[in-house]
A tleap script that builds the chain and sets N, CA, C and O, in Angstrom:
source leaprc.protein.ff14SB
mol = sequence {
  NMET ALA ASP ILE ALA GLY VAL GLY GLU GLN
  LYS LEU ILE ALA ILE VAL GLU ASP ASP PRO
  ARG LEU ALA ASN MET PHE ARG ASP VAL LEU
  GLY CYS PHE GLY ASN TRP ARG LEU CYS ILE
  PHE THR ASP GLY GLN SER ALA LYS ASP GLN
  LEU PRO ASN LEU GLY ALA HIE LEU ILE LEU
  LEU ASP VAL GLY LEU PRO SER LEU ASP GLY
  ALA SER LEU TYR LYS ILE LEU GLN GLY HIE
  SER ASN THR LYS ASP ILE PRO ILE ILE VAL
  ILE THR GLY SER HIE ASP TRP GLU LEU HIE
  ARG GLN GLY LEU LYS ALA GLY LEU LEU LEU
  ARG LYS PRO PHE ASN VAL GLN GLU LEU VAL
  SER ILE ILE ARG ALA LEU LEU PRO GLU GLU
  ARG GLU CGLY
}
set mol.1.N position { 227.144 102.562 12.833 }
set mol.1.CA position { 228.218 102.230 13.746 }
set mol.1.C position { 228.602 103.456 14.548 }
set mol.1.O position { 228.745 104.548 13.998 }
set mol.2.N position { 228.763 103.281 15.813 }
set mol.2.CA position { 229.102 104.391 16.694 }
set mol.2.C position { 230.604 104.648 16.668 }
set mol.2.O position { 231.408 103.727 16.519 }
set mol.3.N position { 230.959 105.908 16.815 }
set mol.3.CA position { 232.350 106.342 16.870 }
set mol.3.C position { 232.643 106.694 18.318 }
set mol.3.O position { 232.059 107.633 18.859 }
set mol.4.N position { 233.556 105.940 18.960 }
set mol.4.CA position { 233.844 106.158 20.374 }
set mol.4.C position { 235.222 106.782 20.516 }
set mol.4.O position { 236.201 106.288 19.959 }
set mol.5.N position { 235.287 107.886 21.276 }
set mol.5.CA position { 236.550 108.571 21.543 }
set mol.5.C position { 236.804 108.571 23.036 }
set mol.5.O position { 235.875 108.676 23.837 }
set mol.6.N position { 238.069 108.451 23.402 }
set mol.6.CA position { 238.432 108.488 24.821 }
set mol.6.C position { 238.528 107.086 25.393 }
set mol.6.O position { 237.881 106.162 24.900 }
set mol.7.N position { 239.333 106.927 26.428 }
set mol.7.CA position { 239.514 105.623 27.060 }
set mol.7.C position { 239.517 105.793 28.557 }
set mol.7.O position { 239.518 106.913 29.068 }
set mol.8.N position { 239.520 104.662 29.267 }
set mol.8.CA position { 239.646 104.720 30.708 }
set mol.8.C position { 238.317 104.713 31.421 }
set mol.8.O position { 237.314 104.214 30.909 }
set mol.9.N position { 238.329 105.282 32.626 }
set mol.9.CA position { 237.175 105.241 33.503 }
set mol.9.C position { 236.304 106.491 33.430 }
set mol.9.O position { 235.427 106.685 34.272 }
set mol.10.N position { 236.537 107.333 32.438 }
set mol.10.CA position { 235.730 108.542 32.335 }
set mol.10.C position { 234.273 108.183 32.077 }
set mol.10.O position { 233.957 107.109 31.564 }
set mol.11.N position { 233.408 109.097 32.439 }
set mol.11.CA position { 231.984 108.902 32.165 }
set mol.11.C position { 231.753 109.006 30.660 }
set mol.11.O position { 232.443 109.740 29.953 }
set mol.12.N position { 230.768 108.256 30.198 }
set mol.12.CA position { 230.492 108.159 28.771 }
set mol.12.C position { 229.293 109.024 28.388 }
set mol.12.O position { 228.213 108.905 28.969 }
set mol.13.N position { 229.499 109.887 27.413 }
set mol.13.CA position { 228.425 110.706 26.865 }
set mol.13.C position { 228.134 110.194 25.461 }
set mol.13.O position { 229.025 110.139 24.614 }
set mol.14.N position { 226.880 109.819 25.219 }
set mol.14.CA position { 226.445 109.414 23.882 }
set mol.14.C position { 225.862 110.639 23.194 }
set mol.14.O position { 225.023 111.339 23.761 }
set mol.15.N position { 226.308 110.891 21.982 }
set mol.15.CA position { 225.855 112.032 21.198 }
set mol.15.C position { 225.133 111.484 19.969 }
set mol.15.O position { 225.703 110.719 19.192 }
set mol.16.N position { 223.879 111.884 19.806 }
set mol.16.CA position { 223.099 111.442 18.646 }
set mol.16.C position { 222.861 112.684 17.797 }
set mol.16.O position { 221.970 113.484 18.081 }
set mol.17.N position { 223.672 112.832 16.748 }
set mol.17.CA position { 223.659 114.033 15.912 }
set mol.17.C position { 224.053 113.656 14.489 }
set mol.17.O position { 225.115 113.074 14.272 }
set mol.18.N position { 223.197 113.987 13.515 }
set mol.18.CA position { 223.472 113.612 12.140 }
set mol.18.C position { 224.301 114.637 11.372 }
set mol.18.O position { 224.845 114.306 10.319 }
set mol.19.N position { 224.412 115.855 11.858 }
set mol.19.CA position { 225.186 116.887 11.176 }
set mol.19.C position { 226.662 116.707 11.550 }
set mol.19.O position { 227.026 116.884 12.713 }
set mol.20.N position { 227.516 116.357 10.575 }
set mol.20.CA position { 228.926 116.096 10.891 }
set mol.20.C position { 229.637 117.307 11.506 }
set mol.20.O position { 230.533 117.146 12.335 }
set mol.21.N position { 229.242 118.509 11.103 }
set mol.21.CA position { 229.879 119.703 11.678 }
set mol.21.C position { 229.565 119.827 13.167 }
set mol.21.O position { 230.451 120.124 13.969 }
set mol.22.N position { 228.300 119.598 13.536 }
set mol.22.CA position { 227.928 119.656 14.954 }
set mol.22.C position { 228.545 118.506 15.737 }
set mol.22.O position { 228.996 118.697 16.866 }
set mol.23.N position { 228.570 117.319 15.151 }
set mol.23.CA position { 229.178 116.174 15.834 }
set mol.23.C position { 230.655 116.450 16.116 }
set mol.23.O position { 231.146 116.154 17.206 }
set mol.24.N position { 231.364 117.015 15.138 }
set mol.24.CA position { 232.771 117.359 15.340 }
set mol.24.C position { 232.933 118.467 16.375 }
set mol.24.O position { 233.871 118.446 17.171 }
set mol.25.N position { 232.021 119.433 16.361 }
set mol.25.CA position { 232.066 120.506 17.346 }
set mol.25.C position { 231.876 119.933 18.753 }
set mol.25.O position { 232.594 120.311 19.678 }
set mol.26.N position { 230.909 119.018 18.916 }
set mol.26.CA position { 230.711 118.372 20.216 }
set mol.26.C position { 231.992 117.655 20.650 }
set mol.26.O position { 232.425 117.782 21.795 }
set mol.27.N position { 232.585 116.910 19.738 }
set mol.27.CA position { 233.805 116.160 20.055 }
set mol.27.C position { 234.923 117.119 20.490 }
set mol.27.O position { 235.594 116.877 21.493 }
set mol.28.N position { 235.117 118.196 19.742 }
set mol.28.CA position { 236.184 119.147 20.056 }
set mol.28.C position { 235.934 119.862 21.378 }
set mol.28.O position { 236.815 119.921 22.236 }
set mol.29.N position { 234.724 120.405 21.540 }
set mol.29.CA position { 234.404 121.192 22.732 }
set mol.29.C position { 234.420 120.319 23.983 }
set mol.29.O position { 235.029 120.685 24.989 }
set mol.30.N position { 233.761 119.182 23.925 }
set mol.30.CA position { 233.700 118.329 25.110 }
set mol.30.C position { 235.063 117.731 25.429 }
set mol.30.O position { 235.365 117.448 26.588 }
set mol.31.N position { 235.887 117.537 24.402 }
set mol.31.CA position { 237.250 117.078 24.627 }
set mol.31.C position { 238.104 118.118 25.330 }
set mol.31.O position { 238.992 117.773 26.109 }
set mol.32.N position { 237.840 119.382 25.058 }
set mol.32.CA position { 238.604 120.479 25.680 }
set mol.32.C position { 238.130 120.796 27.090 }
set mol.32.O position { 238.941 121.107 27.962 }
set mol.33.N position { 236.827 120.721 27.318 }
set mol.33.CA position { 236.262 121.202 28.577 }
set mol.33.C position { 236.002 120.123 29.609 }
set mol.33.O position { 235.656 120.432 30.750 }
set mol.34.N position { 236.160 118.873 29.236 }
set mol.34.CA position { 235.847 117.823 30.191 }
set mol.34.C position { 236.646 116.567 29.936 }
set mol.34.O position { 237.285 116.418 28.894 }
set mol.35.N position { 236.603 115.675 30.891 }
set mol.35.CA position { 237.311 114.414 30.806 }
set mol.35.C position { 236.279 113.300 30.626 }
set mol.35.O position { 236.094 112.457 31.505 }
set mol.36.N position { 235.613 113.314 29.473 }
set mol.36.CA position { 234.555 112.352 29.198 }
set mol.36.C position { 234.907 111.527 27.971 }
set mol.36.O position { 235.603 111.992 27.069 }
set mol.37.N position { 234.410 110.290 27.953 }
set mol.37.CA position { 234.458 109.486 26.729 }
set mol.37.C position { 233.238 109.870 25.916 }
set mol.37.O position { 232.190 110.195 26.474 }
set mol.38.N position { 233.370 109.835 24.614 }
set mol.38.CA position { 232.268 110.215 23.740 }
set mol.38.C position { 231.977 109.096 22.759 }
set mol.38.O position { 232.886 108.439 22.251 }
set mol.39.N position { 230.702 108.891 22.504 }
set mol.39.CA position { 230.256 107.934 21.493 }
set mol.39.C position { 229.245 108.661 20.619 }
set mol.39.O position { 228.219 109.135 21.106 }
set mol.40.N position { 229.539 108.746 19.329 }
set mol.40.CA position { 228.698 109.529 18.427 }
set mol.40.C position { 227.915 108.607 17.492 }
set mol.40.O position { 228.474 107.727 16.838 }
set mol.41.N position { 226.603 108.841 17.452 }
set mol.41.CA position { 225.710 108.146 16.523 }
set mol.41.C position { 225.212 109.159 15.512 }
set mol.41.O position { 224.894 110.293 15.872 }
set mol.42.N position { 225.141 108.764 14.254 }
set mol.42.CA position { 224.728 109.697 13.207 }
set mol.42.C position { 223.288 109.502 12.752 }
set mol.42.O position { 222.815 110.228 11.877 }
set mol.43.N position { 222.586 108.532 13.331 }
set mol.43.CA position { 221.166 108.358 12.999 }
set mol.43.C position { 220.443 107.728 14.184 }
set mol.43.O position { 221.054 107.102 15.050 }
set mol.44.N position { 219.137 107.911 14.196 }
set mol.44.CA position { 218.329 107.448 15.304 }
set mol.44.C position { 218.257 105.941 15.436 }
set mol.44.O position { 218.224 105.418 16.550 }
set mol.45.N position { 218.233 105.235 14.316 }
set mol.45.CA position { 218.099 103.777 14.366 }
set mol.45.C position { 219.312 103.116 14.997 }
set mol.45.O position { 219.162 102.232 15.841 }
set mol.46.N position { 220.519 103.532 14.600 }
set mol.46.CA position { 221.713 102.918 15.207 }
set mol.46.C position { 221.796 103.265 16.693 }
set mol.46.O position { 222.230 102.438 17.495 }
set mol.47.N position { 221.387 104.474 17.066 }
set mol.47.CA position { 221.357 104.840 18.483 }
set mol.47.C position { 220.360 103.967 19.235 }
set mol.47.O position { 220.658 103.491 20.330 }
set mol.48.N position { 219.183 103.753 18.661 }
set mol.48.CA position { 218.159 102.909 19.294 }
set mol.48.C position { 218.680 101.488 19.501 }
set mol.48.O position { 218.426 100.869 20.534 }
set mol.49.N position { 219.411 100.978 18.508 }
set mol.49.CA position { 219.909 99.611 18.584 }
set mol.49.C position { 221.038 99.439 19.596 }
set mol.49.O position { 221.141 98.392 20.235 }
set mol.50.N position { 221.892 100.465 19.747 }
set mol.50.CA position { 223.103 100.309 20.551 }
set mol.50.C position { 223.068 100.970 21.928 }
set mol.50.O position { 223.751 100.508 22.843 }
set mol.51.N position { 222.291 102.038 22.098 }
set mol.51.CA position { 222.289 102.755 23.376 }
set mol.51.C position { 221.880 101.901 24.581 }
set mol.51.O position { 222.475 102.055 25.648 }
set mol.52.N position { 220.898 101.015 24.460 }
set mol.52.CA position { 220.506 100.247 25.658 }
set mol.52.C position { 221.635 99.422 26.273 }
set mol.52.O position { 221.599 99.137 27.470 }
set mol.53.N position { 222.627 99.036 25.487 }
set mol.53.CA position { 223.717 98.205 26.005 }
set mol.53.C position { 225.042 98.941 26.091 }
set mol.53.O position { 226.071 98.327 26.375 }
set mol.54.N position { 225.036 100.242 25.853 }
set mol.54.CA position { 226.269 101.024 25.802 }
set mol.54.C position { 226.790 101.409 27.189 }
set mol.54.O position { 228.001 101.479 27.397 }
set mol.55.N position { 225.895 101.657 28.124 }
set mol.55.CA position { 226.314 102.089 29.451 }
set mol.55.C position { 226.631 103.573 29.530 }
set mol.55.O position { 227.475 103.986 30.326 }
set mol.56.N position { 225.964 104.379 28.713 }
set mol.56.CA position { 226.188 105.828 28.727 }
set mol.56.C position { 225.696 106.430 30.035 }
set mol.56.O position { 224.761 105.922 30.655 }
set mol.57.N position { 226.339 107.518 30.446 }
set mol.57.CA position { 225.941 108.251 31.646 }
set mol.57.C position { 225.070 109.453 31.310 }
set mol.57.O position { 224.377 109.989 32.174 }
set mol.58.N position { 225.110 109.879 30.034 }
set mol.58.CA position { 224.371 111.045 29.567 }
set mol.58.C position { 224.194 110.918 28.064 }
set mol.58.O position { 225.059 110.386 27.369 }
set mol.59.N position { 223.051 111.417 27.562 }
set mol.59.CA position { 222.783 111.393 26.116 }
set mol.59.C position { 222.483 112.802 25.661 }
set mol.59.O position { 221.654 113.492 26.253 }
set mol.60.N position { 223.169 113.236 24.592 }
set mol.60.CA position { 222.830 114.470 23.878 }
set mol.60.C position { 222.074 114.034 22.641 }
set mol.60.O position { 222.606 113.286 21.821 }
set mol.61.N position { 220.842 114.492 22.497 }
set mol.61.CA position { 219.959 113.981 21.450 }
set mol.61.C position { 219.423 115.102 20.571 }
set mol.61.O position { 218.713 115.990 21.042 }
set mol.62.N position { 219.769 115.051 19.302 }
set mol.62.CA position { 219.201 115.967 18.323 }
set mol.62.C position { 217.804 115.473 17.959 }
set mol.62.O position { 217.571 114.266 17.897 }
set mol.63.N position { 216.882 116.391 17.718 }
set mol.63.CA position { 215.519 115.997 17.380 }
set mol.63.C position { 215.406 115.589 15.911 }
set mol.63.O position { 214.742 114.602 15.596 }
set mol.64.N position { 216.042 116.329 15.019 }
set mol.64.CA position { 215.936 116.052 13.581 }
set mol.64.C position { 216.975 115.043 13.139 }
set mol.64.O position { 218.106 115.413 12.826 }
set mol.65.N position { 216.604 113.771 13.110 }
set mol.65.CA position { 217.528 112.691 12.754 }
set mol.65.C position { 216.977 111.861 11.604 }
set mol.65.O position { 215.761 111.758 11.442 }
set mol.66.N position { 217.864 111.265 10.798 }
set mol.66.CA position { 217.395 110.334 9.777 }
set mol.66.C position { 217.086 108.958 10.372 }
set mol.66.O position { 217.607 108.601 11.429 }
set mol.67.N position { 216.267 108.219 9.712 }
set mol.67.CA position { 215.864 106.827 9.981 }
set mol.67.C position { 214.987 106.650 11.218 }
set mol.67.O position { 214.138 105.760 11.228 }
set mol.68.N position { 215.156 107.446 12.238 }
set mol.68.CA position { 214.282 107.442 13.413 }
set mol.68.C position { 214.456 108.805 14.062 }
set mol.68.O position { 215.548 109.141 14.521 }
set mol.69.N position { 213.388 109.592 14.103 }
set mol.69.CA position { 213.513 110.959 14.606 }
set mol.69.C position { 213.794 110.972 16.104 }
set mol.69.O position { 213.511 110.009 16.817 }
set mol.70.N position { 214.361 112.094 16.564 }
set mol.70.CA position { 214.765 112.216 17.954 }
set mol.70.C position { 213.624 112.138 18.941 }
set mol.70.O position { 213.799 111.613 20.041 }
set mol.71.N position { 212.445 112.651 18.574 }
set mol.71.CA position { 211.292 112.587 19.479 }
set mol.71.C position { 210.885 111.132 19.713 }
set mol.71.O position { 210.600 110.741 20.845 }
set mol.72.N position { 210.858 110.340 18.658 }
set mol.72.CA position { 210.527 108.916 18.800 }
set mol.72.C position { 211.601 108.181 19.589 }
set mol.72.O position { 211.291 107.350 20.443 }
set mol.73.N position { 212.857 108.484 19.306 }
set mol.73.CA position { 213.958 107.848 20.026 }
set mol.73.C position { 213.904 108.206 21.509 }
set mol.73.O position { 214.144 107.351 22.362 }
set mol.74.N position { 213.592 109.451 21.818 }
set mol.74.CA position { 213.471 109.889 23.211 }
set mol.74.C position { 212.445 109.028 23.949 }
set mol.74.O position { 212.706 108.546 25.052 }
set mol.75.N position { 211.274 108.838 23.330 }
set mol.75.CA position { 210.222 108.031 23.960 }
set mol.75.C position { 210.667 106.584 24.162 }
set mol.75.O position { 210.386 105.980 25.198 }
set mol.76.N position { 211.361 106.036 23.172 }
set mol.76.CA position { 211.855 104.660 23.271 }
set mol.76.C position { 212.858 104.537 24.417 }
set mol.76.O position { 212.785 103.603 25.215 }
set mol.77.N position { 213.795 105.485 24.495 }
set mol.77.CA position { 214.815 105.445 25.541 }
set mol.77.C position { 214.208 105.609 26.928 }
set mol.77.O position { 214.645 104.966 27.882 }
set mol.78.N position { 213.195 106.475 27.039 }
set mol.78.CA position { 212.533 106.676 28.331 }
set mol.78.C position { 211.765 105.432 28.765 }
set mol.78.O position { 211.535 105.236 29.958 }
set mol.79.N position { 211.371 104.602 27.826 }
set mol.79.CA position { 210.613 103.395 28.140 }
set mol.79.C position { 211.458 102.145 28.304 }
set mol.79.O position { 210.933 101.105 28.702 }
set mol.80.N position { 212.751 102.212 28.010 }
set mol.80.CA position { 213.620 101.042 28.092 }
set mol.80.C position { 214.261 100.964 29.479 }
set mol.80.O position { 214.742 101.972 29.998 }
set mol.81.N position { 214.268 99.789 30.071 }
set mol.81.CA position { 214.785 99.636 31.440 }
set mol.81.C position { 216.264 100.012 31.563 }
set mol.81.O position { 216.692 100.461 32.626 }
set mol.82.N position { 217.046 99.838 30.508 }
set mol.82.CA position { 218.476 100.157 30.575 }
set mol.82.C position { 218.779 101.638 30.362 }
set mol.82.O position { 219.874 102.090 30.696 }
set mol.83.N position { 217.846 102.394 29.820 }
set mol.83.CA position { 218.128 103.796 29.487 }
set mol.83.C position { 217.177 104.791 30.161 }
set mol.83.O position { 217.375 106.000 30.040 }
set mol.84.N position { 216.170 104.318 30.851 }
set mol.84.CA position { 215.144 105.225 31.391 }
set mol.84.C position { 215.683 106.193 32.441 }
set mol.84.O position { 215.099 107.257 32.644 }
set mol.85.N position { 216.776 105.851 33.108 }
set mol.85.CA position { 217.325 106.721 34.145 }
set mol.85.C position { 218.515 107.558 33.674 }
set mol.85.O position { 219.107 108.285 34.472 }
set mol.86.N position { 218.869 107.468 32.406 }
set mol.86.CA position { 219.981 108.248 31.866 }
set mol.86.C position { 219.466 109.648 31.522 }
set mol.86.O position { 218.469 109.779 30.813 }
set mol.87.N position { 220.137 110.698 32.018 }
set mol.87.CA position { 219.705 112.047 31.635 }
set mol.87.C position { 219.872 112.259 30.134 }
set mol.87.O position { 220.871 111.848 29.543 }
set mol.88.N position { 218.881 112.905 29.529 }
set mol.88.CA position { 218.911 113.199 28.099 }
set mol.88.C position { 218.779 114.707 27.916 }
set mol.88.O position { 217.816 115.316 28.382 }
set mol.89.N position { 219.746 115.298 27.241 }
set mol.89.CA position { 219.671 116.703 26.865 }
set mol.89.C position { 219.211 116.732 25.414 }
set mol.89.O position { 219.917 116.267 24.520 }
set mol.90.N position { 218.028 117.280 25.190 }
set mol.90.CA position { 217.471 117.358 23.843 }
set mol.90.C position { 217.942 118.654 23.194 }
set mol.90.O position { 217.789 119.739 23.755 }
set mol.91.N position { 218.517 118.519 22.005 }
set mol.91.CA position { 219.025 119.674 21.275 }
set mol.91.C position { 218.156 119.860 20.045 }
set mol.91.O position { 217.988 118.947 19.237 }
set mol.92.N position { 217.604 121.065 19.917 }
set mol.92.CA position { 216.643 121.279 18.844 }
set mol.92.C position { 216.630 122.733 18.374 }
set mol.92.O position { 217.007 123.649 19.105 }
set mol.93.N position { 216.196 122.908 17.163 }
set mol.93.CA position { 215.922 124.237 16.645 }
set mol.93.C position { 214.435 124.536 16.713 }
set mol.93.O position { 213.996 125.625 16.344 }
set mol.94.N position { 213.653 123.558 17.190 }
set mol.94.CA position { 212.199 123.689 17.262 }
set mol.94.C position { 211.783 124.568 18.431 }
set mol.94.O position { 212.560 124.814 19.353 }
set mol.95.N position { 210.547 125.035 18.373 }
set mol.95.CA position { 209.969 125.771 19.489 }
set mol.95.C position { 209.247 124.787 20.401 }
set mol.95.O position { 208.822 123.721 19.954 }
set mol.96.N position { 209.109 125.135 21.668 }
set mol.96.CA position { 208.514 124.237 22.660 }
set mol.96.C position { 207.181 123.656 22.218 }
set mol.96.O position { 206.931 122.469 22.427 }
set mol.97.N position { 206.314 124.471 21.608 }
set mol.97.CA position { 205.001 123.958 21.238 }
set mol.97.C position { 205.117 122.837 20.219 }
set mol.97.O position { 204.292 121.923 20.216 }
set mol.98.N position { 206.132 122.886 19.347 }
set mol.98.CA position { 206.322 121.810 18.382 }
set mol.98.C position { 206.731 120.518 19.091 }
set mol.98.O position { 206.285 119.431 18.723 }
set mol.99.N position { 207.577 120.645 20.103 }
set mol.99.CA position { 208.007 119.459 20.840 }
set mol.99.C position { 206.853 118.851 21.623 }
set mol.99.O position { 206.710 117.629 21.666 }
set mol.100.N position { 206.032 119.686 22.239 }
set mol.100.CA position { 204.874 119.173 22.976 }
set mol.100.C position { 203.896 118.495 22.026 }
set mol.100.O position { 203.288 117.485 22.379 }
set mol.101.N position { 203.740 119.040 20.827 }
set mol.101.CA position { 202.853 118.433 19.846 }
set mol.101.C position { 203.357 117.039 19.468 }
set mol.101.O position { 202.561 116.138 19.205 }
set mol.102.N position { 204.672 116.868 19.443 }
set mol.102.CA position { 205.259 115.568 19.111 }
set mol.102.C position { 205.234 114.617 20.312 }
set mol.102.O position { 205.579 113.443 20.182 }
set mol.103.N position { 204.832 115.116 21.460 }
set mol.103.CA position { 204.799 114.279 22.647 }
set mol.103.C position { 206.117 114.242 23.389 }
set mol.103.O position { 206.317 113.396 24.260 }
set mol.104.N position { 207.020 115.150 23.052 }
set mol.104.CA position { 208.334 115.191 23.690 }
set mol.104.C position { 208.332 116.293 24.733 }
set mol.104.O position { 208.285 117.478 24.403 }
set mol.105.N position { 208.385 115.892 25.985 }
set mol.105.CA position { 208.386 116.858 27.079 }
set mol.105.C position { 209.689 116.693 27.844 }
set mol.105.O position { 209.710 116.152 28.950 }
set mol.106.N position { 210.758 117.156 27.254 }
set mol.106.CA position { 212.079 116.993 27.861 }
set mol.106.C position { 212.296 118.001 28.967 }
set mol.106.O position { 211.947 119.173 28.832 }
set mol.107.N position { 212.867 117.545 30.048 }
set mol.107.CA position { 213.211 118.462 31.117 }
set mol.107.C position { 214.453 119.266 30.778 }
set mol.107.O position { 214.616 120.386 31.262 }
set mol.108.N position { 215.331 118.711 29.956 }
set mol.108.CA position { 216.573 119.368 29.583 }
set mol.108.C position { 216.541 119.652 28.089 }
set mol.108.O position { 216.758 118.764 27.266 }
set mol.109.N position { 216.268 120.897 27.760 }
set mol.109.CA position { 216.105 121.285 26.360 }
set mol.109.C position { 217.099 122.381 26.041 }
set mol.109.O position { 217.137 123.406 26.722 }
set mol.110.N position { 217.902 122.174 25.015 }
set mol.110.CA position { 218.875 123.163 24.573 }
set mol.110.C position { 218.540 123.529 23.133 }
set mol.110.O position { 218.562 122.685 22.237 }
set mol.111.N position { 218.233 124.793 22.935 }
set mol.111.CA position { 217.795 125.242 21.611 }
set mol.111.C position { 218.975 125.735 20.779 }
set mol.111.O position { 219.819 126.486 21.268 }
set mol.112.N position { 219.026 125.305 19.511 }
set mol.112.CA position { 220.034 125.791 18.565 }
set mol.112.C position { 219.651 127.196 18.114 }
set mol.112.O position { 218.465 127.462 17.925 }
set mol.113.N position { 220.593 128.091 17.937 }
set mol.113.CA position { 221.996 127.949 18.336 }
set mol.113.C position { 222.125 128.081 19.845 }
set mol.113.O position { 221.388 128.842 20.473 }
set mol.114.N position { 223.053 127.346 20.422 }
set mol.114.CA position { 223.206 127.356 21.874 }
set mol.114.C position { 224.598 127.834 22.250 }
set mol.114.O position { 225.524 127.833 21.438 }
set mol.115.N position { 224.715 128.241 23.503 }
set mol.115.CA position { 225.980 128.688 24.054 }
set mol.115.C position { 226.748 127.452 24.511 }
set mol.115.O position { 226.234 126.661 25.302 }
set mol.116.N position { 227.967 127.281 24.021 }
set mol.116.CA position { 228.763 126.104 24.346 }
set mol.116.C position { 229.039 126.024 25.845 }
set mol.116.O position { 229.014 124.939 26.426 }
set mol.117.N position { 229.299 127.166 26.467 }
set mol.117.CA position { 229.572 127.165 27.905 }
set mol.117.C position { 228.338 126.702 28.693 }
set mol.117.O position { 228.471 126.037 29.720 }
set mol.118.N position { 227.143 127.054 28.212 }
set mol.118.CA position { 225.911 126.585 28.859 }
set mol.118.C position { 225.818 125.061 28.776 }
set mol.118.O position { 225.476 124.399 29.757 }
set mol.119.N position { 226.123 124.512 27.602 }
set mol.119.CA position { 226.106 123.061 27.436 }
set mol.119.C position { 227.088 122.393 28.391 }
set mol.119.O position { 226.736 121.427 29.068 }
set mol.120.N position { 228.301 122.895 28.448 }
set mol.120.CA position { 229.319 122.312 29.331 }
set mol.120.C position { 228.889 122.415 30.789 }
set mol.120.O position { 229.096 121.478 31.561 }
set mol.121.N position { 228.299 123.531 31.172 }
set mol.121.CA position { 227.826 123.700 32.556 }
set mol.121.C position { 226.741 122.691 32.905 }
set mol.121.O position { 226.745 122.127 34.000 }
set mol.122.N position { 225.818 122.462 31.987 }
set mol.122.CA position { 224.754 121.478 32.211 }
set mol.122.C position { 225.356 120.082 32.368 }
set mol.122.O position { 224.986 119.332 33.271 }
set mol.123.N position { 226.285 119.749 31.477 }
set mol.123.CA position { 226.904 118.423 31.538 }
set mol.123.C position { 227.669 118.250 32.849 }
set mol.123.O position { 227.579 117.201 33.486 }
set mol.124.N position { 228.419 119.274 33.253 }
set mol.124.CA position { 229.166 119.180 34.517 }
set mol.124.C position { 228.234 119.018 35.714 }
set mol.124.O position { 228.566 118.317 36.670 }
set mol.125.N position { 227.079 119.658 35.665 }
set mol.125.CA position { 226.106 119.526 36.759 }
set mol.125.C position { 225.532 118.102 36.803 }
set mol.125.O position { 225.292 117.552 37.878 }
set mol.126.N position { 225.318 117.518 35.626 }
set mol.126.CA position { 224.743 116.173 35.564 }
set mol.126.C position { 225.763 115.066 35.789 }
set mol.126.O position { 225.420 113.981 36.260 }
set mol.127.N position { 227.023 115.348 35.449 }
set mol.127.CA position { 228.083 114.349 35.577 }
set mol.127.C position { 229.238 114.905 36.408 }
set mol.127.O position { 230.316 115.163 35.873 }
set mol.128.N position { 229.025 115.089 37.694 }
set mol.128.CA position { 230.126 115.619 38.512 }
set mol.128.C position { 231.293 114.651 38.517 }
set mol.128.O position { 231.112 113.433 38.539 }
set mol.129.N position { 232.501 115.217 38.494 }
set mol.129.CA position { 233.698 114.389 38.507 }
set mol.129.C position { 233.910 113.830 39.905 }
set mol.129.O position { 233.738 114.527 40.906 }
set mol.130.N position { 234.289 112.550 39.953 }
set mol.130.CA position { 234.614 111.964 41.242 }
set mol.130.C position { 235.977 112.456 41.665 }
set mol.130.O position { 236.914 112.486 40.867 }
set mol.131.N position { 236.083 112.837 42.909 }
set mol.131.CA position { 237.361 113.331 43.447 }
set mol.131.C position { 237.985 112.246 44.316 }
set mol.131.O position { 237.313 111.601 45.121 }
set mol.132.N position { 239.267 112.068 44.132 }
set mol.132.CA position { 239.987 111.101 44.980 }
set mol.132.C position { 240.413 111.787 46.260 }
set mol.132.O position { 240.701 112.984 46.258 }
set mol.133.N position { 240.457 111.045 47.346 }
set mol.133.CA position { 240.976 111.664 48.525 }
set mol.133.C position { 240.311 111.202 49.717 }
set mol.133.O position { 240.644 111.640 50.818 }
savepdb mol mol.pdb
quit
C-alpha cells in the first residue's frame, strides 16, 4: 500500500524505496524544499501494480528493492503506455557497469550517497512550478 503525503494541485512524486530511513529522509527533505505531493512505495511489486494509474509526474526509483528489483521495474515502467513518459531518477549504490549489465540505461542516475541539494535541483528542473500571473 502506498503512503501519500500532501494535498491539492501540487505535482506528484512517487518514491520507490524500501529503506524506511531513506523514505523518511525523502519525505522530510522534499517536504522542506518543494511543494510536491509524495507517494511512497516500499517494494517493487506494489509500485508496479499502482504506478500506472497513479498519475505521478516524477518517479524516484531505488534499484535494490524486495519482490521486484528496481532494474526490472524500470523496464516495465518504460514499456507501459501510462508511465513511459514519466521521468525516472534511478537511485543506486551500484556502479554504472553493473546497471548496464542489468540492462538499465537510465538517463538520470543518482548514486548513493548523494547530495540532497543535487536531488532537489534535479527535481526542480524536471518539475518546474507553474507561476500564476
